[in-house]
C-alpha positions in Angstrom: 0.0 0.0 0.0 1.2 3.5 -0.9 1.8 5.6 2.2 1.0 9.3 2.1 3.0 12.0 3.8 1.5 13.6 6.9 2.3 17.0 8.4 1.9 17.5 12.1 0.5 20.9 13.0 -0.1 21.8 16.7 -0.4 18.1 17.5 -3.1 17.4 14.9 -2.2 15.5 11.7 -3.6 16.9 8.5 -3.8 14.6 5.5 -2.3 15.9 2.3 -5.0 14.6 -0.1 -7.9 16.1 -1.9 -10.0 13.0 -1.5 -11.1 13.5 2.1 -14.7 14.0 3.3 -15.9 16.0 6.3 -17.2 14.3 9.5 -20.3 15.0 11.5 -21.9 12.6 13.9 -25.6 12.1 13.6 -28.1 14.1 15.5 -29.3 12.3 18.7 -32.8 10.9 18.7 -35.1 10.1 21.7 -32.6 7.6 23.2 -29.8 10.1 23.1 -27.4 7.6 21.6 -25.7 7.9 18.2 -22.8 6.2 16.4 -19.5 7.4 17.8 -16.4 5.5 16.8 -14.7 2.2 16.1 -11.5 1.6 18.1 -8.5 0.1 16.4 -5.4 -1.4 18.1 -2.4 -1.1 15.8 1.2 -2.2 15.9 1.9 0.2 13.0 0.0 3.5 13.6 1.5 5.1 10.4 0.1 2.3 8.3 -3.3 2.7 9.8 -3.3 6.4 9.4 -2.3 6.0 5.7 -5.0 3.4 5.1 -7.9 5.3 6.6 -6.7 8.5 4.8 -6.7 6.6 1.5 -10.2 5.4 2.4 -11.3 9.0 2.6 -10.9 10.1 6.2 -9.0 13.0 7.8 -6.7 12.6 10.9 -7.6 14.7 13.9 -6.9 14.6 17.6 -9.0 15.3 20.7 -6.9 15.5 23.8 -5.0 12.2 23.9 -7.2 10.5 21.3 -5.8 10.0 17.8 -8.7 9.7 15.4 -9.6 9.6 11.7 -12.9 11.4 11.0 -15.6 10.3 8.6 -19.1 11.4 8.1 -21.0 9.5 10.7 -18.2 8.1 12.8 -14.6 8.4 14.0 -11.9 5.7 13.8 -9.7 5.9 17.0 -6.2 4.5 16.9 -4.2 3.1 19.8 -0.7 1.6 19.8 -0.6 -2.1 20.7 -0.2 -5.7 19.4 -3.6 -7.0 18.2 -4.4 -10.7 18.7 -6.1 -11.1 15.4 -8.3 -9.4 12.7 -12.0 -9.0 12.5 -12.8 -12.2 10.5 -13.5 -15.0 12.9 -14.7 -12.7 15.7 -18.2 -11.5 16.7 -17.7 -8.5 14.4 -16.8 -9.8 11.0 -16.6 -6.3 9.4 -17.8 -2.7 9.5 -19.4 -1.0 6.5 -19.4 2.3 4.6 -21.8 3.6 1.9 -20.6 5.6 -1.1 -22.8 7.5 -3.5 -20.9 6.2 -6.6 -18.5 3.2 -6.5 -17.0 4.5 -9.7 -15.8 7.6 -7.9 -13.9 5.8 -5.2 -12.9 2.4 -6.5 -10.2 3.7 -8.9 -8.7 5.7 -6.2 -8.4 2.7 -3.9 -7.0 0.6 -6.7 -4.4 3.2 -7.5 -3.4 3.4 -3.9 -2.8 -0.4 -3.8 -5.5 -1.2 -1.2 -6.4 -4.9 -0.9 -9.8 -5.2 -2.5 -12.1 -8.2 -2.7 -14.7 -7.8 -5.5 -18.1 -9.6 -5.4 -20.6 -10.5 -8.1 -22.4 -7.2 -7.3 -20.8 -4.1 -8.9 -22.2 -2.1 -6.1 -20.3 -4.0 -3.4 -16.6 -4.5 -2.5 -14.7 -5.4 0.6 -11.4 -3.8 1.6 -8.9 -5.4 3.9 -7.1 -2.9 6.1 -3.9 -3.3 8.0 -3.8 -6.1 10.6 -7.0 -7.7 9.2 -9.7 -5.0 9.6 -12.4 -6.0 7.0 -14.5 -3.2 5.6 -17.6 -3.6 3.3 -18.3 -0.8 0.8 -21.9 -0.5 -0.6 -23.1 1.9 -3.2 -26.2 3.9 -2.4 -26.9 6.9 -4.5 -29.4 8.2 -1.9 -26.9 8.8 1.0 -26.1 12.4 2.0 -22.3 12.2 1.6 -20.1 10.8 -1.1 -18.8 8.4 1.5 -20.2 7.8 5.0 -20.2 5.2 7.8 -23.0 2.8 7.6 -23.0 -0.4 9.6 -21.4 -2.9 12.1 -22.0 -6.5 11.2 -22.2 -9.0 14.1 -22.1 -12.8 13.9 -23.5 -14.5 17.0 -25.5 -17.7 17.8 -28.5 -15.6 19.1 -29.1 -12.7 16.7 -32.6 -12.0 18.0 -31.3 -11.9 21.6 -28.6 -9.5 20.5 -31.1 -7.3 18.7 -33.3 -7.2 21.8 -30.3 -6.3 24.1 -29.3 -3.4 21.9 -32.9 -2.2 21.8 -33.3 -2.4 25.6 -30.0 -0.9 26.6 -29.1 1.5 23.8 -32.4 2.3 22.2 -31.7 0.6 18.8 -34.9 0.4 16.7 -35.4 -3.3 15.7 -35.9 -4.1 12.0 -34.3 -5.7 9.0 -31.4 -4.9 6.6 -32.1 -7.0 3.6 -32.3 -10.6 5.0 -30.6 -9.7 8.3 -32.1 -8.9 11.6 -30.9 -5.4 12.6 -31.2 -2.5 14.9 -30.9 1.2 13.9 -29.4 4.1 15.8 -28.7 7.5 14.3 -25.6 7.1 12.2 -25.4 3.3 12.1 -27.2 0.1 11.3 -26.3 -2.7 13.7 -26.6 -5.9 11.6 -27.1 -9.3 13.4 -26.3 -12.5 11.6 -26.5 -16.0 12.9 -23.4 -18.2 13.5 -23.4 -21.9 14.0 -20.8 -21.6 16.8 -20.0 -19.0 19.4 -17.2 -16.7 18.1 -14.6 -14.9 20.3 -15.2 -11.3 21.3 -13.3 -8.5 19.8 -11.4 -7.1 22.8 -7.7 -7.2 22.0 -8.1 -7.7 18.3 -7.4 -5.1 15.7 -10.9 -3.8 15.9 -11.0 -3.7 19.7 -14.2 -1.9 20.4 -17.3 -0.1 19.1 -18.3 3.3 20.5 -21.5 5.3 20.8 -21.8 9.0 21.6 -24.3 9.6 24.3 -26.1 12.8 25.4 -25.7 13.3 29.2 -23.5 10.3 29.5 -23.3 10.4 33.3 -27.0 10.1 33.7 -27.1 7.4 31.0 -24.6 5.3 32.8 -26.6 5.5 36.0 -29.6 4.1 34.1 -27.6 1.3 32.7 -26.3 0.4 36.2 -29.8 0.4 37.5 -30.8 -2.0 34.7 -28.0 -4.4 35.8 -25.4 -3.6 33.1 -21.9 -4.0 34.5 -19.1 -1.7 33.6 -15.6 -2.6 32.7 -14.6 1.0 33.3 -17.0 3.5 35.0 -17.8 7.0 34.0 -14.8 9.3 33.9 -13.5 12.5 32.2 -10.4 12.0 30.1 -7.4 14.1 31.2 -6.5 17.1 29.0 -9.9 16.9 27.2 -13.6 17.5 27.6 -14.3 13.8 26.7 -16.3 11.8 29.1 -16.1 8.0 28.7 -17.4 4.7 30.2 -16.9 1.2 29.0 -19.2 -1.8 29.1 -19.0 -5.3 27.6 -22.1 -6.8 26.0 -23.1 -10.5 26.7 -21.3 -11.5 23.5 -17.9 -10.2 24.6 -18.0 -7.0 22.6 -16.5 -3.9 24.2 -18.7 -0.9 23.9 -17.1 2.5 24.6 -19.7 5.2 25.5 -18.5 8.8 25.1 -19.6 12.4 25.3 -17.9 15.2 23.5 -15.9 12.8 21.3 -15.7 15.2 18.3 -12.8 17.7 18.6 
């Protein structure tokens, strides 16, 4: 993969490419929960920054958090040694929509990204560094030329998972094509069945999924009252305005809840 050059300005990396898109998290609905971020553990942060920039994102920083911004979500990066990629875990891949595949695919091919084509001209998969799998779907009706779309789970009890995310995060149950799903502003949570229980994502290259929450402190108290246990309780991150809490769902998926994630 071709690595682009980055210029650090006041601690914030700015990508030198004209193919970036602006980021904005979705507006909160009644539940006060929207898509926030996906968390990546990387042994080579430069390779990750270059890949996500080639995909169309822009590096930013908020306090200690290094992130890549996209419409609808951030990708956060943390140094570490991941234990595996996404395939074979409870999250097989994440997904983005593009308005026109013909606008983006030649750019990714020219950049040398690993691309898996399918029988559908409106669908491809990209394989990022350290095994992060990404589905790209064409949808001419989306608001941005490229924007975050879905997280695809594989579990033995998809309907139970759908119910859990409805009860605890306010996801609206429904369908995405043939799949059971739950919708939150900025993301479709897609639940597929698996014949066997798969390992959770903690410690893998895609280590966690995050949601931005309005009035996070009050929200965490409601979760505690409902019996949800916390891996890390509510706290404010040093040198930032970001509030954060971490829970793990019954399928071993680490969920990072944030407030004020956007820089």
